[in-house]
C-alpha positions as CSV (number, residue, x, y, z in Angstrom):
1,M,3.6,23.7,-14.0
2,I,6.7,21.6,-13.9
3,R,6.9,18.8,-16.6
4,E,8.4,15.6,-15.3
5,L,9.2,12.4,-17.3
6,V,9.7,9.1,-15.6
7,I,11.4,6.6,-17.8
8,G,10.7,3.2,-16.2
9,A,7.6,4.2,-14.3
10,S,6.4,0.6,-13.8
11,G,9.4,-0.4,-11.7
12,L,10.0,-0.1,-8.0
13,V,11.5,3.4,-7.9
14,G,9.7,4.7,-11.0
15,S,6.2,3.7,-9.9
16,H,6.6,5.7,-6.7
17,L,8.1,8.7,-8.6
18,Y,5.2,8.7,-11.0
19,R,2.5,8.3,-8.2
20,I,4.0,11.1,-6.1
21,A,4.5,13.5,-9.1
22,R,0.9,13.0,-10.2
23,R,-0.3,13.6,-6.6
24,S,1.7,16.8,-6.5
25,G,-0.1,18.3,-9.5
26,S,2.9,18.2,-11.9
27,A,2.5,17.5,-15.5
28,V,4.0,14.0,-15.7
29,V,4.5,11.3,-18.3
30,G,5.6,7.8,-17.2
31,T,6.9,5.1,-19.5
32,Y,7.1,1.3,-19.4
33,W,9.0,-1.2,-21.4
34,S,8.1,-4.8,-20.5
35,H,5.5,-4.3,-17.7
36,P,2.6,-2.1,-18.7
37,L,0.5,-0.2,-16.1
38,P,-2.6,2.0,-16.7
39,G,-1.7,5.5,-17.8
40,L,1.9,4.7,-18.9
41,R,3.3,5.0,-22.4
42,F,5.4,2.3,-24.0
43,L,9.0,3.3,-24.6
44,D,12.1,1.3,-25.5
45,I,15.0,3.4,-24.4
46,R,17.2,1.7,-26.9
47,E,15.2,3.3,-29.8
48,S,16.7,6.7,-30.1
49,D,14.0,8.0,-32.5
50,A,11.2,7.1,-30.1
51,V,13.0,8.8,-27.2
52,E,13.6,11.9,-29.3
53,R,9.9,12.1,-30.4
54,L,8.8,11.8,-26.7
55,L,11.2,14.6,-25.7
56,E,10.0,16.9,-28.5
57,E,6.3,16.1,-27.8
58,F,6.2,16.4,-24.0
59,D,9.2,18.8,-23.6
60,P,10.1,17.6,-20.0
61,E,12.1,19.9,-17.7
62,V,13.2,17.0,-15.5
63,I,13.8,13.4,-16.7
64,Y,14.1,10.6,-14.1
65,L,15.9,7.5,-15.2
66,P,15.4,4.6,-12.8
67,A,14.8,2.1,-15.7
68,A,17.3,-0.7,-15.7
69,R,17.8,-4.5,-15.7
70,P,18.6,-4.7,-12.0
71,N,18.9,-8.5,-11.5
72,V,22.6,-8.5,-10.6
73,D,23.1,-12.2,-11.3
74,W,21.3,-12.1,-14.7
75,V,23.4,-9.1,-15.7
76,E,26.6,-11.0,-14.7
77,E,25.6,-13.9,-17.0
78,H,24.3,-11.7,-19.8
79,P,26.7,-8.8,-20.0
80,A,26.1,-7.9,-23.7
81,E,22.3,-8.2,-23.5
82,S,22.0,-6.3,-20.2
83,R,24.4,-3.6,-21.5
84,L,21.9,-2.7,-24.2
85,V,19.4,-1.5,-21.6
86,N,21.6,-0.5,-18.7
87,V,24.3,1.4,-20.7
88,E,23.5,1.9,-24.4
89,G,20.0,3.1,-23.8
90,P,21.1,5.7,-21.2
91,L,24.0,6.8,-23.5
92,Q,21.5,7.5,-26.3
93,L,19.4,9.6,-24.0
94,I,22.5,11.5,-22.8
95,R,23.4,12.3,-26.5
96,L,19.9,13.7,-27.0
97,L,20.1,15.8,-23.9
98,R,23.6,17.3,-24.6
99,G,23.4,21.1,-24.8
100,S,19.8,21.2,-23.6
101,R,18.4,22.8,-20.4
102,R,16.6,19.5,-19.4
103,K,17.9,18.0,-16.1
104,L,18.6,14.2,-16.0
105,V,18.2,12.4,-12.7
106,Y,20.0,9.1,-12.9
107,Y,19.7,6.3,-10.4
108,S,23.0,4.5,-9.7
109,S,24.0,2.1,-7.0
110,D,26.5,1.4,-4.2
111,Y,27.5,-1.5,-6.3
112,V,30.0,0.9,-8.0
113,F,32.1,0.2,-4.8
114,D,33.9,-3.0,-3.9
115,G,32.6,-3.3,-0.4
116,E,36.0,-3.5,1.2
117,A,35.8,-0.3,3.3
118,G,32.2,0.9,3.6
119,P,30.2,2.9,4.3
120,Y,31.1,5.1,1.3
121,D,30.6,8.8,0.8
122,E,30.5,10.8,-2.4
123,S,34.3,11.4,-2.3
124,D,35.3,7.7,-2.3
125,V,36.7,6.3,-5.5
126,P,34.5,3.7,-7.2
127,H,35.8,0.2,-7.8
128,P,33.1,-2.2,-9.0
129,I,33.5,-5.9,-8.6
130,N,30.6,-7.1,-10.7
131,E,29.1,-6.3,-14.2
132,Y,26.1,-4.4,-12.8
133,G,28.4,-2.0,-10.9
134,R,30.6,-1.5,-14.0
135,Q,27.6,-0.7,-16.1
136,K,26.3,1.8,-13.6
137,L,29.7,3.5,-13.3
138,A,30.0,3.7,-17.1
139,V,26.7,5.7,-17.3
140,E,27.8,7.9,-14.3
141,R,30.9,8.9,-16.2
142,A,29.1,9.6,-19.4
143,I,26.7,11.9,-17.7
144,Q,29.5,13.8,-15.9
145,E,31.4,14.2,-19.2
146,N,28.6,15.3,-21.4
147,L,25.8,17.1,-19.5
148,D,25.6,20.3,-17.4
149,L,22.3,19.7,-15.6
150,W,22.4,16.3,-13.9
151,L,21.8,14.5,-10.6
152,I,23.4,11.1,-10.0
153,L,21.7,9.4,-7.1
154,R,23.4,6.3,-5.7
155,V,20.9,4.1,-4.0
156,T,21.0,0.8,-2.2
157,V,18.7,-2.0,-0.8
158,V,15.5,-0.3,-2.1
159,Y,12.3,-1.9,-1.0
160,G,8.6,-1.3,-1.2
161,W,5.5,-2.2,-3.1
162,E,5.9,-2.8,-6.9
163,Q,3.9,-4.6,-9.5
164,E,6.5,-7.3,-10.2
165,G,7.3,-7.8,-6.6
166,K,11.0,-8.5,-7.3
167,N,12.7,-6.5,-4.5
168,F,14.1,-8.4,-1.5
169,A,11.3,-7.3,0.9
170,Q,8.4,-8.5,-1.3
171,R,10.2,-11.8,-2.2
172,A,10.8,-12.5,1.5
173,L,7.2,-11.6,2.4
174,R,5.9,-14.1,-0.2
175,V,8.1,-16.9,1.2
176,L,7.4,-16.2,4.8
177,R,3.6,-15.9,4.3
178,A,3.7,-19.3,2.5
179,G,5.5,-20.8,5.6
180,G,8.9,-21.1,4.0
181,T,12.3,-19.9,5.1
182,V,14.4,-17.0,4.0
183,K,18.1,-17.2,3.9
184,A,19.6,-13.7,4.6
185,P,23.3,-12.9,4.7
186,T,24.8,-11.6,7.9
187,D,27.9,-10.3,6.2
188,Q,26.3,-8.1,3.5
189,L,25.8,-4.6,4.8
190,G,23.7,-1.8,3.2
191,N,21.2,1.0,3.9
192,P,17.6,-0.2,3.4
193,T,15.8,2.5,1.5
194,Y,12.0,2.8,1.3
195,A,11.0,3.5,-2.3
196,S,8.3,6.0,-1.5
197,N,10.7,8.0,0.7
198,L,13.4,7.8,-2.0
199,A,11.0,9.1,-4.6
200,E,10.1,12.1,-2.4
201,A,13.7,12.9,-1.6
202,S,14.7,12.5,-5.3
203,R,12.0,15.0,-6.5
204,E,13.0,17.5,-3.8
205,L,16.6,17.5,-4.9
206,A,15.6,17.7,-8.6
207,L,13.0,20.4,-8.3
208,R,14.9,22.6,-5.8
209,G,17.7,22.9,-8.4
210,F,20.4,20.7,-6.9
211,V,22.9,19.2,-9.3
212,G,25.8,16.7,-8.8
213,L,26.3,13.4,-7.1
214,F,24.4,12.4,-4.0
215,H,24.2,9.2,-2.0
216,L,20.5,8.9,-1.2
217,A,19.4,6.0,1.0
218,G,18.1,5.2,4.5
219,P,20.4,6.5,7.2
220,E,21.0,3.2,8.9
221,R,23.4,0.5,7.7
222,V,22.4,-3.1,8.7
223,S,22.9,-6.6,7.4
224,R,20.3,-8.2,5.1
225,Y,19.7,-10.6,8.0
226,E,18.8,-7.8,10.4
227,F,16.6,-6.2,7.8
228,A,14.8,-9.5,7.0
229,R,14.2,-10.2,10.7
230,E,12.6,-6.7,11.1
231,L,10.5,-7.3,8.0
232,A,9.1,-10.4,9.6
233,R,8.5,-8.7,12.9
234,V,6.7,-5.7,11.4
235,F,4.4,-7.9,9.2
236,E,3.7,-10.2,12.2
237,L,5.4,-13.2,10.6
238,N,7.7,-15.8,12.1
239,E,11.1,-14.2,12.6
240,E,12.7,-17.7,13.2
241,R,12.0,-18.5,9.6
242,V,14.7,-15.9,8.6
243,L,17.9,-17.9,8.6
244,P,21.4,-16.4,8.9
245,V,23.9,-17.4,6.2
246,K,27.1,-16.1,4.8
247,T,26.9,-14.6,1.3
248,S,29.3,-17.3,0.0
249,E,26.8,-19.9,0.9
250,L,24.2,-18.6,-1.5
251,N,26.4,-19.4,-4.6
252,Q,25.4,-16.3,-6.5
253,K,26.8,-15.7,-9.9
254,A,27.8,-12.1,-9.3
255,K,30.1,-11.0,-6.5
256,R,28.5,-8.8,-3.9
257,P,30.2,-5.9,-2.1
258,L,29.9,-7.0,1.5
259,N,31.1,-4.1,3.7
260,A,29.1,-1.7,1.6
261,G,26.4,0.9,2.2
262,M,26.6,4.7,2.1
263,V,27.0,7.8,4.1
264,V,24.1,10.1,3.4
265,T,25.0,13.2,5.4
266,K,25.4,15.4,2.2
267,A,21.8,14.7,1.2
268,Q,20.5,15.0,4.8
269,A,22.1,18.4,5.1
270,V,20.0,19.9,2.3
271,L,16.8,17.9,2.3
272,N,13.5,18.9,3.9
273,V,12.3,15.3,3.4
274,R,13.5,13.2,6.2
275,L,15.3,10.0,5.2
276,L,13.6,7.1,7.0
277,G,15.4,4.4,9.0
278,Y,14.5,0.8,8.0
279,K,12.2,0.2,10.9
280,E,10.1,3.2,10.2
281,G,10.2,2.5,6.5
282,L,8.9,-1.0,7.0
283,S,6.1,0.3,9.2
284,Q,5.1,2.7,6.4
285,M,5.3,-0.1,3.9
286,K,2.8,-2.1,6.0
287,S,0.4,0.8,6.4
288,E,0.5,1.7,2.7
289,V,-0.4,-1.8,1.5
290,L,-3.7,-0.5,0.3
291,Y,-2.0,1.6,-2.3
292,C,-0.8,-1.6,-4.0
293,D,-2.8,-3.9,-6.2
294,D,-3.2,-7.6,-5.7
295,G,-0.1,-8.3,-7.8
296,C,2.2,-6.7,-5.4
297,A,2.6,-9.4,-2.7
């Protein structure tokens, strides 16, 4: 029986990884830091001794690391504090894994690119324009320099049900259901990626023995505005309450890569799991609402 460890199993990607791994019959341990869920163990990734004890106790063969502080604007305003979780924590884990036969699956982002010439494939040279992207790239490079068994999965515009409800889709749903309006950029392009589909594809790559860098996302690149309109349509809400804006009008602290998104043909060529387009993903999200507790929307 494969032993899988999900560090950050109360977050968006991690919660779906944990659920799917448990359903598959694997031996799985999931951890949380600030948002406890039943069955999860507390772990502060910044505490090297605690991480080492967990590795020795559970002896995982695959370690998934989706845990991060993902609020891009908060990270921009708090570079030192965010770096403790987003960089220093992962670096401690990398040091503990050096020379071992455990595989690390690290979740990075298309924010490692500047958004000048997307969509990007795995051969394109990163050039981050915000602190979040710089932090992700720093961990990518440390993994490549220090480990033998690793997967780096760059993801983008991940949506789905999660306890905190912080992803774009859930935040937009709350506003639209309350009769409010959602401002969505027409000039910010990415590949909407359904979290449950991402988790299944991640596990397939990890458990079938793949190593290296993969862009893993939905196959369709659209604007946030197009995505939000489809979200409203699928959930039978008023599409006219989704308002088109330019990214510059939102006055966000961190720069966003605009012409971003990713080419996912490398992953598609080897996966049995089919990467879902955003319309199909949103339909699945609607049908799977019963898997989510009342705190999810």
